[in-house]
N, CA and C of each residue as an Amber inpcrd file, in Angstrom:
protein
   396
  24.6550000  -1.3440000 275.8910000  23.9940000  -1.8520000 274.7070000
  25.0300000  -2.4460000 273.7670000  24.7510000  -3.6100000 273.2490000
  25.6290000  -4.2820000 272.3050000  25.1930000  -3.9180000 270.8920000
  26.1450000  -3.5350000 270.0940000  25.8840000  -3.2020000 268.6850000
  26.4770000  -4.2880000 267.7980000  25.8860000  -4.4900000 266.6490000
  26.3630000  -5.4980000 265.7160000  26.6830000  -4.8430000 264.3880000
  27.8120000  -5.1920000 263.8210000  28.1890000  -4.7530000 262.4840000
  28.0830000  -5.9540000 261.5560000  27.5360000  -5.7380000 260.3650000
  27.3790000  -6.8120000 259.3880000  27.9090000  -6.3130000 258.0460000
  29.0170000  -6.8700000 257.5860000  29.6290000  -6.4520000 256.3210000
  28.6860000  -6.6310000 255.1350000  27.7070000  -7.5290000 255.2500000
  26.7300000  -7.7010000 254.1720000  25.8450000  -6.4780000 253.9930000
  25.8260000  -5.5990000 254.9670000  25.0080000  -4.3790000 254.8840000
  25.7630000  -3.2220000 254.2350000  27.0270000  -3.4530000 253.8870000
  27.8240000  -2.4260000 253.2060000  27.7910000  -2.7070000 251.7140000
  27.7100000  -1.6440000 250.9170000  27.6870000  -1.8350000 249.4700000
  28.3860000  -0.6800000 248.7650000  28.8160000  -0.9590000 247.5610000
  29.4260000   0.0450000 246.6970000  28.6870000   0.0070000 245.3720000
  28.3440000   1.1960000 244.8760000  27.6800000   1.3090000 243.5850000
  28.5310000   2.2290000 242.7260000  28.9940000   1.7070000 241.6040000
  29.8540000   2.4600000 240.6870000  29.1470000   2.5420000 239.3420000
  28.8820000   3.7460000 238.9040000  28.2200000   3.9670000 237.6200000
  26.9030000   3.1970000 237.5350000  26.1830000   3.1380000 238.6660000
  24.8830000   2.4770000 238.7160000  24.9180000   0.9760000 238.8980000
  26.1090000   0.3880000 239.0590000  26.2550000  -1.0640000 239.1760000
  26.7680000  -1.4250000 240.5760000  26.0840000  -2.3690000 241.2390000
  26.5600000  -2.8580000 242.5430000  27.8380000  -3.6660000 242.3320000
  28.8670000  -3.3520000 243.0970000  30.1420000  -4.0490000 242.9990000
  30.0570000  -5.3390000 243.8110000  30.5890000  -6.4200000 243.2460000
  30.6370000  -7.7180000 243.9320000  32.0530000  -8.2650000 243.8550000
  32.3310000  -9.2430000 244.6890000  33.6450000  -9.8900000 244.6660000
  34.7160000  -9.0900000 245.3920000  34.3790000  -8.5690000 246.5740000
  35.3540000  -7.8100000 247.3560000  36.4850000  -8.7100000 247.8430000
  37.6170000  -8.1030000 248.0770000  38.7730000  -8.8300000 248.5960000
  38.6440000  -8.9920000 250.1130000  39.4800000  -9.8470000 250.6420000
  39.5500000 -10.0480000 252.0790000  40.0610000  -8.7720000 252.7480000
  39.5710000  -8.4720000 253.9280000  40.0340000  -7.2780000 254.6440000
  39.1580000  -6.0780000 254.3530000  39.7630000  -4.9240000 254.2400000
  39.0180000  -3.6880000 254.0070000  38.4170000  -3.6790000 252.6070000
  37.1090000  -3.6120000 252.5180000  36.4250000  -3.6440000 251.2300000
  36.3960000  -2.2640000 250.5730000  36.1200000  -1.2460000 251.3830000
  35.9520000   0.0900000 250.8290000  36.1500000   1.1440000 251.9130000
  36.5090000   2.3500000 251.4650000  36.6250000   3.4650000 252.3980000
  36.4360000   4.7630000 251.6200000  36.0780000   5.8160000 252.3530000
  35.8610000   7.1180000 251.7350000  36.2790000   8.2000000 252.7230000
  36.8410000   9.2930000 252.1610000  37.2080000  10.4130000 253.0160000
  37.3950000  11.6720000 252.1840000  37.1230000  12.8440000 252.8030000
  37.3950000  14.0970000 252.0950000  38.9000000  14.2790000 251.9380000
  39.2980000  15.0040000 250.8900000  40.7310000  15.2050000 250.6340000
  41.3560000  16.2980000 251.4890000  40.5580000  17.1750000 252.0410000
  41.0990000  18.3220000 252.7730000  40.2940000  18.5340000 254.0450000
  40.9530000  19.1090000 255.0490000  40.2510000  19.4770000 256.2780000
  39.1500000  20.4820000 255.9540000  38.1440000  20.5760000 256.8170000
  37.0370000  21.4940000 256.5820000  37.4030000  22.9560000 256.8300000
  38.4890000  23.1630000 257.5570000  38.9550000  24.5260000 257.8040000
  40.4370000  24.5010000 258.1340000  41.0660000  25.6580000 258.0550000
  42.4610000  25.8000000 258.4800000  42.5300000  27.0020000 259.4120000
  43.6130000  27.0710000 260.1870000  43.7510000  28.1650000 261.1440000
  45.1100000  28.8350000 261.0000000  45.1180000  30.0780000 261.3600000
  46.3540000  30.8560000 261.4790000  46.2410000  31.6630000 262.7520000
  47.3670000  32.0010000 263.3100000  47.3900000  32.8180000 264.5120000
  48.2620000  34.0350000 264.2310000  47.7050000  35.2180000 264.5170000
  48.4460000  36.4530000 264.2670000  49.5730000  36.6070000 265.2700000
  50.4250000  37.5820000 265.0390000  51.5380000  37.8600000 265.9600000
  51.0340000  38.2030000 267.3550000  49.7870000  38.6820000 267.4640000
  49.2070000  39.0400000 268.7690000  48.3530000  37.9200000 269.3460000
  48.3600000  36.7610000 268.7000000  47.6380000  35.6140000 269.2430000
  46.1900000  35.5120000 268.8130000  45.7680000  36.3210000 267.8520000
  44.3900000  36.2520000 267.3790000  44.2570000  35.0710000 266.4060000
  43.2160000  34.2990000 266.5810000  43.0050000  33.1150000 265.7540000
  42.1220000  33.4840000 264.5630000  42.5500000  33.0350000 263.4010000
  41.7760000  33.2300000 262.1770000  41.4330000  31.8460000 261.6370000
  40.1560000  31.6240000 261.3910000  39.7030000  30.3570000 260.8190000
  39.3110000  30.6190000 259.3750000  39.8790000  29.8390000 258.4600000
  39.5280000  29.9250000 257.0470000  38.7660000  28.6630000 256.6670000
  37.5390000  28.8450000 256.2190000  36.7050000  27.7190000 255.8040000
  37.2010000  27.1840000 254.4620000  37.2250000  25.8650000 254.3300000
  37.6240000  25.2390000 253.0780000  36.3790000  24.9790000 252.2240000
  36.4960000  25.2020000 250.9550000  35.3990000  24.9000000 250.0350000
  35.8080000  23.8260000 249.0360000  36.8480000  23.0820000 249.3980000
  37.3390000  21.9990000 248.5500000  36.3390000  20.8460000 248.6090000
  35.7680000  20.4810000 247.4910000  34.7650000  19.4220000 247.4360000
  35.3370000  18.0860000 246.9680000  36.6630000  17.9690000 246.9020000
  37.2740000  16.7140000 246.4630000  37.2770000  15.6760000 247.5790000
  37.1190000  14.4350000 247.1920000  37.2110000  13.3340000 248.1310000
  37.7710000  12.1190000 247.4210000  38.1000000  11.0980000 248.2000000
  38.6500000   9.8740000 247.6390000  37.8750000   8.6800000 248.1640000
  37.4640000   7.8280000 247.2480000  36.8150000   6.5620000 247.5860000
  37.7390000   5.4560000 247.0940000  37.9770000   4.4710000 247.9500000
  38.8280000   3.3370000 247.5880000  38.0190000   2.0600000 247.7410000
  38.0320000   1.2400000 246.7060000  37.3250000  -0.0370000 246.7160000
  38.3330000  -1.1330000 246.3610000  38.3430000  -2.2040000 247.1480000
  39.2810000  -3.3050000 246.9150000  38.5080000  -4.5700000 246.5710000
  38.7390000  -5.0660000 245.3710000  38.0700000  -6.2900000 244.9190000
  39.1040000  -7.3960000 244.7350000  38.6150000  -8.6120000 244.7190000
  39.4640000  -9.7660000 244.4320000  39.8180000  -9.7670000 242.9510000
  40.9500000 -10.3650000 242.6010000  41.3150000 -10.4430000 241.1850000
  40.3520000 -11.3420000 240.4110000  39.4880000 -12.0770000 241.1210000
  38.4690000 -12.9040000 240.4740000  37.0830000 -12.2520000 240.5160000
  37.0030000 -11.0100000 240.9270000  35.7190000 -10.3150000 241.0530000
  35.0050000 -10.1940000 239.7140000  33.7030000 -10.4850000 239.6810000
  32.9340000 -10.2700000 238.4560000  32.8810000  -8.7880000 238.0560000
  33.1340000  -7.8870000 238.9930000  33.1010000  -6.4480000 238.7280000
  34.3990000  -5.9310000 238.1230000  35.4480000  -6.7310000 238.1460000
  36.7630000  -6.2690000 237.6880000  36.7630000  -5.7780000 236.2330000
  36.1930000  -6.5040000 235.2790000  36.2200000  -6.0000000 233.8940000
  35.5420000  -4.6350000 233.7350000  34.4060000  -4.4410000 234.3970000
  33.7050000  -3.1650000 234.3180000  34.5470000  -2.0440000 234.9220000
  35.1800000  -2.3100000 236.0580000  36.0330000  -1.3010000 236.6910000
  37.2240000  -0.9570000 235.8040000  37.7900000  -1.9570000 235.1340000
  38.9150000  -1.6920000 234.2270000  38.4600000  -0.8480000 233.0260000
  37.2560000  -1.0950000 232.5240000  36.7270000  -0.2530000 231.4300000
  36.5740000   1.1920000 231.8940000  36.0690000   1.3790000 233.0990000
  35.9190000   2.7330000 233.6300000  37.2760000   3.3950000 233.8450000
  38.2740000   2.6110000 234.2410000  39.6220000   3.1660000 234.4300000
  40.1750000   3.6880000 233.1090000  39.7990000   3.0790000 232.0040000
  40.2460000   3.5210000 230.6830000  39.4300000   4.6980000 230.1450000
  38.2820000   4.9240000 230.7430000  37.3890000   5.9840000 230.2740000
  37.8310000   7.3360000 230.8230000  37.4940000   8.3800000 230.1260000
  37.8090000   9.7360000 230.5950000  36.5400000  10.4880000 230.9570000
  35.4370000   9.7470000 231.1250000  34.1630000  10.3640000 231.4510000
  33.8500000  10.1640000 232.9330000  33.4240000  11.2150000 233.6380000
  33.0320000  11.0680000 235.0430000  31.7680000  10.2140000 235.1930000
  31.6440000   9.5700000 236.3410000  30.5140000   8.6990000 236.6480000
  30.2880000   8.7420000 238.1570000  29.1060000   8.3320000 238.6310000
  28.8400000   8.3430000 240.0770000  29.4910000   7.1560000 240.7870000
  29.8980000   7.3930000 242.0230000  30.4150000   6.3270000 242.8860000
  29.9280000   6.5870000 244.3150000  29.3560000   5.5740000 244.9190000
  28.8400000   5.6730000 246.2910000  29.2150000   4.4210000 247.0720000
  29.5580000   4.6210000 248.3400000  29.6620000   3.4920000 249.2640000
  28.6530000   3.7570000 250.3730000  28.0030000   2.6830000 250.8270000
  26.9080000   2.8380000 251.7760000  26.9220000   1.7400000 252.8230000
  26.3160000   2.0760000 253.9550000  26.0570000   1.0850000 254.9880000
  24.6490000   1.3460000 255.4980000  23.8370000   0.2870000 255.5640000
  22.4760000   0.4410000 256.0570000  22.0540000  -0.8640000 256.7110000
  21.9290000  -0.8430000 258.0290000  21.4930000  -2.0480000 258.7350000
  20.0580000  -1.9240000 259.2380000  19.3360000  -0.9210000 258.7300000
  17.9580000  -0.7050000 259.1600000  17.8440000   0.2740000 260.3070000
  18.9010000   0.3970000 261.1040000  18.9270000   1.3440000 262.2110000
  19.9150000   2.4600000 261.9370000  21.0880000   2.0870000 261.4970000
  22.1570000   3.0430000 261.1940000  22.3680000   3.0920000 259.6900000
  22.4170000   4.3000000 259.1480000  22.5560000   4.4530000 257.7010000
  23.5350000   5.5800000 257.4110000  24.4600000   5.3290000 256.4750000
  25.3570000   6.3830000 256.0150000  25.7950000   6.0820000 254.5950000
  26.2130000   7.1510000 253.8880000  26.7510000   6.9680000 252.5470000
  27.7520000   8.0760000 252.2790000  28.6750000   7.7870000 251.3660000
  29.6970000   8.7560000 250.9720000  30.0200000   8.5300000 249.5080000
  30.3990000   9.6010000 248.8360000  30.7530000   9.5190000 247.4330000
  30.2690000  10.7490000 246.7020000  29.8900000  10.5750000 245.4430000
  29.4060000  11.6920000 244.6620000  28.9580000  11.2580000 243.2840000
  28.4690000  12.2440000 242.5310000  27.9180000  11.9680000 241.2050000
  28.9510000  12.1270000 240.0960000  30.1280000  12.6670000 240.4260000
  31.1680000  12.9100000 239.4240000  32.4940000  12.3670000 239.9420000
  32.9580000  11.2610000 239.3870000  34.2090000  10.6480000 239.8400000
  34.9260000   9.9990000 238.6600000  36.2140000   9.8040000 238.8450000
  37.0220000   9.0380000 237.8790000  38.0130000   8.1840000 238.6500000
  38.4410000   7.1010000 238.0380000  39.4540000   6.2440000 238.6400000
  40.8110000   6.8910000 238.3920000  41.5860000   7.0710000 239.4580000
  42.8610000   7.7930000 239.3970000  43.8700000   7.0690000 238.5090000
  44.0110000   5.7540000 238.7070000  44.9100000   4.9570000 237.8590000
  44.5060000   3.5000000 237.9660000  44.9460000   2.7130000 237.0010000
  44.6600000   1.2820000 237.0340000  45.3980000   0.6600000 238.2210000
  44.7980000  -0.3700000 238.8230000  45.4370000  -0.9910000 239.9830000
  46.6680000  -1.8040000 239.5810000  47.5880000  -1.9360000 240.5260000
  48.7360000  -2.8040000 240.3350000  48.2920000  -4.2560000 240.3250000
  49.1230000  -5.0930000 239.8020000  48.7980000  -6.5150000 239.7070000
  49.8680000  -7.3400000 240.4030000  49.4020000  -8.3430000 241.1020000
  50.3110000  -9.2500000 241.7850000  49.7280000 -10.6480000 241.6640000
  50.5740000 -11.5990000 241.3950000  50.1470000 -12.9890000 241.2640000
  50.9340000 -13.8240000 242.2610000  50.2220000 -14.6790000 242.9840000
  50.8640000 -15.4630000 244.0340000  50.1750000 -16.8270000 244.1230000
  50.4440000 -17.5560000 245.1860000  49.8530000 -18.8750000 245.3870000
  48.3490000 -18.7890000 245.6280000  47.8820000 -17.6390000 246.1120000
  46.4560000 -17.4360000 246.3550000  46.0000000 -16.2080000 245.5860000
  44.7000000 -16.1270000 245.3480000  44.1340000 -14.9870000 244.6180000
  44.4880000 -13.6820000 245.3410000  44.8620000 -12.6950000 244.5630000
  45.2040000 -11.3890000 245.1110000  44.0320000 -10.4230000 245.0180000
  44.3470000  -9.1490000 245.1350000  43.3110000  -8.1350000 245.1100000
  43.6970000  -7.0120000 244.1500000  42.7210000  -6.1930000 243.8200000
  42.9180000  -5.0200000 242.9710000  42.2680000  -3.8380000 243.6810000
  43.0620000  -2.7940000 243.9090000  42.5570000  -1.6150000 244.6110000
  42.2890000  -0.4960000 243.6150000  41.0680000   0.0010000 243.6210000
  40.6730000   1.1000000 242.7440000  40.4650000   2.3490000 243.5920000
  41.1470000   3.4050000 243.2110000  41.0120000   4.6850000 243.9080000
  40.2610000   5.6420000 242.9920000  39.1750000   6.1640000 243.4970000
  38.3290000   7.0840000 242.7570000  38.5140000   8.4950000 243.2970000
  38.7600000   9.4520000 242.4350000  38.7550000  10.8590000 242.8310000
  37.3280000  11.3540000 242.5880000  36.6880000  11.8330000 243.6440000
  35.3090000  12.3050000 243.5720000  35.3360000  13.8300000 243.5760000
  34.7560000  14.4300000 242.5370000  34.8240000  15.8700000 242.3470000
  33.7340000  16.6400000 243.0870000  32.6850000  15.9450000 243.5080000
  31.6080000  16.5940000 244.2850000  31.3220000  15.7420000 245.5360000
  32.3760000  15.4210000 246.2720000  32.3080000  14.5090000 247.4240000
  31.3330000  15.0170000 248.4800000  30.5220000  14.0810000 248.9960000
  29.6180000  14.4010000 250.1030000  29.4540000  13.1710000 250.9790000
  29.0780000  13.4400000 252.2040000  28.7780000  12.3760000 253.1740000
  27.4120000  12.6450000 253.7800000  26.6780000  11.5890000 253.9790000
  25.3510000  11.7080000 254.6140000  25.2120000  10.6560000 255.6880000
């Protein structure tokens, strides 16, 4: 069976606003900050599994320096109030989302100017990270 991926079916919503003007290449990604469990082995070879309850995750969104969403993202970077951030993919058959209802931008993105438009990478720390 042949599967098709369509980048138009991926979206990012930050503080209730759909992000537009993504940069070339990787638009967005999300991942938990810690493994779901850790292991130790006793001197006699017994395995102990410790479940992690760390709910932190990281969402990264990369927009073009000409993105209409850039001013709003910069305002949020200056804010100290948590807000929701979600990234999603839905092609009608396959659906997934990651993010959370409480996030902040870790730091303002670096800036680079060149012969062609550059990009701005925003890293969000999500305090109640989940994946569906």
